[in-house]
N, C-alpha and C positions, 0 to 999 in steps of 0.2 A: 505493499500499499504506499502511495505516495506519501510523504512528509512533508507537509504543505509549511510548516514553519519553517524550515531551511529558507526559505524566500523571503521571509518578513524583511524588513528594514532593509532590503538590498539597495534601497536609493539614499541611506543615511550613511554610508563610507563619506570620511572626512573629506570636503570639498576645500576646505581652508589648506589640510595638510598637502593633499594633490597640489593646488596653485603653489604654495610656496615649494615645494619639491621641482617644480617644472619651470618656474621664475628665472627667466635667463640672467638677471641681475643678481646682486648681493642684495637679498631682500629682508637684511637687519633693520632698515631703519621702516620698513613695511611692518613687520612683527611686532616692533616696539611700539608703534601707534596703534594697531588694531587691538592690542593687548592693554593697552592704556584706556581705550574706547569703551572694550568690554568691562574694564575694572568699573567707568563711570557709571555704566548703565547698572551694575551691579549694586553699586553705591545709592542707586536713585536718582540719580542727574537724568531730567527728564529733557533740556534742553541746553547744549552744548555746542559748540565749533571745533572743527580741526584744522589747523591754520598751518600751510606749507608755502612756500616759495612759488612764485610762478614757473609753470612748466617742470616740477620737479619731479613728476611722478603720481599726482594725486588721484587720476584715474585707477593706476593699476592698484593704488591703495584701498581706493573703493571697492574695486573687485574682490581684493581681499577679503576687505571688511564684510562685505555682501557675502562673499562665501562663508565666514565664519559664523553671522550671525544666523544663515540657514542652518548650519551645524548645530546651533544653538536652539533651532527648532520656533525661530520666528517666521510668521507663516506669511507677512503681508508686509514686502517691504518695496516701498515706493520711490523710486529716485527722480527729483525735480532737476530740469535743466532749463535754461533761458529760453525765451522763447526764439529759437533761431533753429529750424529745423535742419541747416548744415550740423551744426556742433551736436543737435539731438540724435542724428544720422551716423556722426561720428562715434560717438560715446557708446550709443547702444550696441554698435556693430562691436564696438573692444568687449563689451560685456558678453555678449553672444559667443564671439569667438574665443574667450576664456573656457567655454565647457559650462559654465554653470548651469546649474540643473534645480529649480525649472528654467527653463528660455527664457530671459529676458524679454518681454512682452510691450507694445505699445498700449497706452492705457484704455484704448477703447475697445480691446478684445475682451474687458470684462464688464463692460456695461451692458450685458444681454442679461436681462432678470434671471435667465436659465441656467446663467453662469454658476459654477459652483465657486464662489468664491472665500470658502472654509479652506480650501486647499492651499499647498504653498505658491505663492507667485511673488516675482519680481517685475515690478511694472514702470513703465517710463511715463513721466509727463511734461510735457513743456509749460514751463509759468505763463501760458495765454490763457486769459480770463475763461471762456467757455469751456477749454478744457479742463481745466482747475474745477469750475463748478460742476462738471458732470461728474468727475471723478471722485470731489467731496460727497456728492450726494450719494454715490453707489456705496461708497465706503463708511457713511457715517457710522453705522453699526460694528464695524469692524475693532475690535479691540486690539491694543497692544501692538500696532502698526510702529514699525520704523520708517521713518521718512530721512532719505538723504538727499540733502539739497543742495546738488552741485552749483559753483558762483553763487552762494547764498546769499552776498549782500548785493547781487542783482535782482530787483524788483521786488524781493520779499519783505523788507525793512517797510515803514509805515512813512509814507511822504508827508502826511500830513498830522504828526504827532503833534505839532506845536497849533494847530489850528481846532480849537473847539468847538466849532461851529459844522466841521465835517467828518464824517465817520471816517474809520480808517481807509487807507487805499486799498483800490480792489483786489491787489494782487495780496497784500499781507492779511486781508479778510479771509481771503477764500483760502490760504496757508494755513493760517490760524483755525479754520473750521476742520480743514482735513487733520490737523493736529491734533484739535478734540482735548479732553483733559484724561486721555488715557493712553497716550502715544508716547514716543520719542523721537525728537527731534534733532538731527546732526547736519550742522551746515557746514561746507566745505568750499573753501576759498584761499586764496592767495592775500586777500586783501580785507582783513575783518572788522576794521574799525568802526565802520558805519554799523555794524550789527550791534557793536558794544555801545556805541553813543546813541541809538535808535532804540536800546532796551528791547530789540526785535525778539519775541515769542519767549519774553522774559530771559534771556540767555545770559550767563553769569561769567566775564571774560576770566575769573580766576579757576574757573573748571576746565577751561579748554585744553585742547590737546594738540602739542606742537607735533608735526611732523617734517625730520629731517630730511633733506634732501641726500642721495648717495653721493660715494666719492666720483664719480663719473659728470655729476652736476657741475653745469657752468651758470653762475646767476649774477646776480646784482655786484658781487665782489670781483667780478672778471671783467663784467661790461661796463659798470660805473664805478670804480676804485674810489675809495674815500680819500686818496691822496692826488687824485687827478689835477685837483687844484693847487692846495697847499705844497706839493712836490714838483709841481709841472711834470707828472707821470707820464712817462712812455704808454700807449695803449698797445696790449699787444696784437689787436685784431685793425682793422682798416676803417678810421674814423675820416670820414670826408666832411667838413663844416662848409655847407652852400652859403650862398651870399642870402642875407636877411631878407632886401627885397630883390626881386628878379621880372622881368617883362618876357623872359625867355624860358618859362619852365621846361618845357619841351626839350632844350639842349640839356639840362640836367639829368633830365630821364634819360633821355639817349645814352649820355656818357655813364649814368649808372648799368643800364641794361648791358653796354660795350664791355664795362668791367666785370660784370656779372658774366657774362660769355667767355673772359679771359679767364677769368677764375675757375670756372667750371672746366674750361679745357686744361688749365696748367694743374687741378686736381688730378684729370682723367689720362693726362698724357701719357704715354707708354704704360700703361696699369692692365694686368691680365684682366681685370674685371672692371665696367666702367659702372659708375654711381649716378644717379640720376641728382640735380638740385635744385633748390628753388627760390624764385627772387620773390619778396614780396613788394606791391606798389600801394602806400597808403598816404593819400594826401587828401582826403575830402571823405566827410559821411555821404557827399550828395551821389545818388545813385546816377544821375544823368553826366554827370563828370567821370564816372568809372567808366563809361561807354565810350567818352573821348579817349582817355588812356588806353583804353583796351586797342581802339583804332589806330592810336600814334604805334602801339608797340607792334600791330599785326604789319602796319607799313614799313617799320622797320626792318623787321624779319623780310618781309618781301623783296626790299629794295637791297638786302645783302645777298640773297636768292638769283637779282637778276646783274649780271655783269653789266648790260648796255644802259642801267638806269644811271641819271645824270649825276647821282649822289654818290654812285657804288664807290668809287676811285677815294672819295674824300672820305668817307666812312671805315673804309678797308683803311687809311692811312692811321685814322683815328684809333682804329683797334691795334694797330702794329704799336703804335708809340704807347699806347696804356701796355701793352705786352712786354715790352722794352721795359718801361720803367719798373714793372713787377720783378722779371728776370735778369734784367742788365746783360743778357745775352743777346745779341740779334740773332744766331741760328735759332735758340729754341725759342725766341718771339716769333720768327717766321714760323715756324712749327705749330706754334699755337694758333696763328691765323689760318695754316692750312687745315688744323682741327676743326675749326670752328666753321669755316665753309664749307668743308666736308659733311658736317652735322647739323648746318643752321635748318635744314628742313625738319630735325627733330626738336623745333622749338613748339612748343605748346602755351597758348597766352590764354588766359581764362579770366572771366570776371565774376566774382563771387556773387555779386548781388546787382543785377540791373533791371529796368523796369520791365517789369509784368511777365517775366519769366526765369525760369532758371536754366543757363546756358550749360552747366555741367551735369549730367546724370549721377555720376558717381563722384562725389567730393574727395573719396579717397585718393584717385590719384592725380589730384592737385595738391594733396596734403600730407596725409600721414604715409601714403603709399606713392609717391610719385613714378609715373610711368615714363614719363618724356624726360630726354639729359636736360633740355633748358626749359624748367617749368617756371611761367611768370604768371603769378595770382595778382591780379587788381581787386582792392576791395575797402574798405572803410569799417564802420563799426561791426561787421560781422567777423575781420579778423582780429578784434581787440579782445577778444574774450574766450578762453576757453579751446580754441581750436588749437591743434598740434601739428606743426610743420615740421616733417622729417627733413633733413639736410637742406635746412633756411641756408642759404649762403650769402644771401644780399636784401638789403632793405633799403628801399625808398622813402622816405618818413619826411614829410613835410607839411603835414596838417598841423596848425596852431590853433587855440581856443581864445574865445575873448575871456576877458576876467582872469582867474586864476585856473590853475591847473586842478584837475580832482586829481588826488595821487591814486584813487583806486582806478580810475581810468587808465592813467598812463603807466601805471605799475603792469598793470593787466598787459598793455601793447607792446609788453618785452617778449615777442614771441621768439626771439632769438636765443634765449635761456632754455637750458633742458640738457638733455644726455647729450652732450658734443665732445669728438675726439679733438684733442688738441690740432691738429691737421685743419679739421673742417672750423673750429673756433678762430684759430690764427689768421686762417684767410677771409673772415667775414667781414664783410663791406657794408658799411651805415654809412648814408647820405643823408645829411639832415642839416637843418640851418641851426646857427649856433645856440640862439636865444633858445629853441627847444630841446635842444640838446642838454642845457646847461639846468633848465626847469626839470628835465627827465632825471638828470644825473642828483639834483635835489631832492626830487621826489625818494630816491634811494637812500638817499642819506636820512633822509628822516625816516624809512622805512626800515633801517637797520636800527637807529636808534630805538623804535617802538618795538622792535622785535627782543632787543637786550632787555628793555624795560620789562617786557611781558614775560621774558623767561626768568627775570628775577622776582616775578608775583606781584609785580607793579604794574597792571594794563595802562599805560599813557599814552597818547598819540600827538603826534608832532607836526606842526605846520612851519613855515617859515614866510617872510616878505623881506627881499632887500635887494642890493648888488650882487652880482658875482662877475666878476672879468667885465665889470662896467656896463653891464645889462642887467634889465628889471625883472627879477625872478621871482615870483609867486604861486605858490599851489598851498591848496587847502586840503583838510583830513576828507571831509565828505560833504555833502550839499549840505546847506543849514537847515533846510525845508526837512530833513530827516534827522538833526540831530535833537533829539529830547531835552531841550533847554530847562527841564524842571528837574534835572538831575545831572545836569551836565557842569563841571567847575574847569575854568578856565585859569592857568597860572604860568607863570615863568619858568617851568621845567621842575619844581619841585617834587623830590623823590623821596621817601623813605622806605629803608629796606627792615630787614628781619628784626623782631623785637627779641632780644637774647637775655639771659641771667647776665648782670654784670659782677664776674666772678673775679679773683686775686688777679688770675694771668691780664684780664684788661686793663684791672685798675694799675699794675705795673706799668703796662705799657703807655697809658694817659701820664703816669707819673714821668715815664722817661723823655716822653714828647715835650711836656713842661718843663723837665729840666735842661732839655735840649739834646739830648742823648739820640733822639730820633727824628730826623726830617718828618716833614707831612706825608710825603710819598712813602717812606717806609712805615709809617703807622698804619697808613691804609693797608699795604701790602700784609703785614702783622692780620690786619683785622680780615682778611680773605683767609686765612690759614684756619681758622677754626673751624670745627665741626660742623658746628651751623654757624655762617660767617655773618659779620657785620656787614660784609661788602661782598655782592657776589664777583668773583676773581674777573670775569668777562666784561664786567663795568670798569673796572680797574684798567684792563689791558687795552679797552676801546679808548680811554680816553685820549683826545687830541693833546701832545705837550709837546711845545719847544723848548721849555726849562720847568724840570720837576721841582725845582726850587720855588719858581715864581708863579707858576700856574696854578698851582693848588695852595687852598687857605683852608686850615681848620679853627674852626671857631670854637672858642671857649669848651675845651673837652672839659669832662668831669662836672657842668653843673647840672642841678636838679629843674626839672619842667615847673616842680612845685616853688621853686624862687625865683625864676625868671619871669613867668607871667601872672598876671592877674587871675584870681579865681573866677572859676565859671568862664574862663578863656581859652581852656586847655580841658584834653582827656587824657587823666593821669595815667590809664592802664594802657590806652593806644600809642601813648608817648606822643601826642599831636596837638596842634590848634584846633579849634573848634570856630573862633572868632579871630578876626586879624592874620596877619601874615607869619611864618616863622622868620622869614630872612629879613629884617627890617632894610631899607635901603642905606639907614646909616649902618647897619651891621655889614654889608656889602661892601662899602665903601672904605671900611678900615683896610680892605686889600685890593685896591685898585688897579693892580696890574694880574689879578688871578682871574681864571675864567672858571674853575672847579672851586666849588664852595662845599666845605664838608661840616656836620655838626653832631659830634656823639654828644647825644641828649639822656640824661638819664633820670630813674623817677626815684622815688623814695619807698617801692615797692622792690626794690633791688635789680631792676630790668633796667637796660639801655638800649637807643636805638640809632643810628645813623642816619643823618638826614642829609640829601645832594641838593645843589642846584645848579644848573649851568647858565651862567651868564650869559646868553647870545641872543641873538633875535628871532630865537624860534619861540612859537608859543607852543604849550603843552596842553592837551584837553583831556580830562579823566572823568570816568562815571562815578558819581558819590554812590551810589549803589554798592560797588564793591569797595568797602568801608573796611576792611582786615587790609593792616598793612600797606594802605595807599595813602 
């Protein structure tokens, strides 16, 4: 007689273990994030964010997390993506290709009332009002849902948070309805500030999970290094700063296209296996202008194919000059021109979004799996967030904005970030006006500061206004309409670190500093070495110091908060002010040359806390709902 029991649970083998075993890269970062996320869920957290750098492998992490959640028997996992069919298609295909069981499906497959939604499902839905409304209504009675919100800071926050006369914005209302009171919301993004400052779905930034990039990742530290300005650092890749004002953007576009052809030929020349590369053109969000750029690039390709065209000789001379400048070897430059002319017919120019129709049936061939040797993609907002471009070799970026740069938008436009070989990264070419580049660079300096603060347990968001290299640079954290002004505090960068017991060792260090036996920098170094440090070591290592003696000021170490401030103006237990500032102007003025100010402040309960302020033009914004150690 057949033993039926031996067939039970056949589909319950660990999908997570299979994914990790078959993952082609180092999976340790993914495993750490998935483990931390599961711990948050088991601890009872219902709304939090996974925060990782742009193009750092978050989609693979989400696939691994979904596999783990299926293993843990969560039956309804909903993946929300921005209202962009190209991105939805790319992400869902990656989920499907991973072999997840059940197969990820589009939301409309479960809308039929006869469909059994009690079984396991992985459902994709764009954050489009009509789609979300149907999905939320269908899943209204489904308990214990997991909502994975990809690019969570896009559309989900309430844009009317400060307008009591308006209901919450439509997408926020529908995601909140989908979330209900018995589900788990996990936002995933590289730019989470807006979620914290908006209090989206009551998320608590202190409970967020960090997703660290793998070793092969190249991100803002590579493309926007902090020493670029202060030390005139030479970049490893090819940065071309275009004129701020030009009446002939077509000429700049042509030059960038020709350089892309040369770089592609250079990387493929005499290689046993050719690699297809991508160039991005990002100049405007206006769809009609994409069509014009598309036509201009098609015309350039056609001219290079026609030796009888009046501009053919001129263009070949331009390409040869670019090749010679790159190689400094005339014979090699000559070979590269031959390679380009031999293969120019293998150029594919595509506009991702054009009026009224989709020109590319399968977007993988121009994004994650380029099938043409020279692939050129024209697009605006559609390439700014979420899409992965494999083997991105060139970017023509001339789009400016009115007013301040929104950090979230410009961080997300760094499509060249990701898993890049040194060869690919070092041959990358970015053509961009200097003002836009410096705004972009400054966005990532703020991004870096925010990342460090958050890792230290202090969610603080940074923006700046001022002049860099004589150019006016302005960037803001998030749209003001989505910042919940009822819970937000703006200050000049004040940050408090761990509250620790003021033991004998700490007292002796303060005594040695007061006696002149330790410098301010040496005192801070010692503060980082305790098991529970007063100062995270990565904060100290990141300080920009020209002179360790003059750039750091240590304010009145050893004073008690009860003796410094008036009763009722401070919180004794939390070692912080509740009204008025901590670092007064008079206090700061005692050290006019110092940029970095620290104050080890004690209380009579036996604790000590180190406070820090950076005297710069940057403005810090924090959410007062995150009260502990903030």
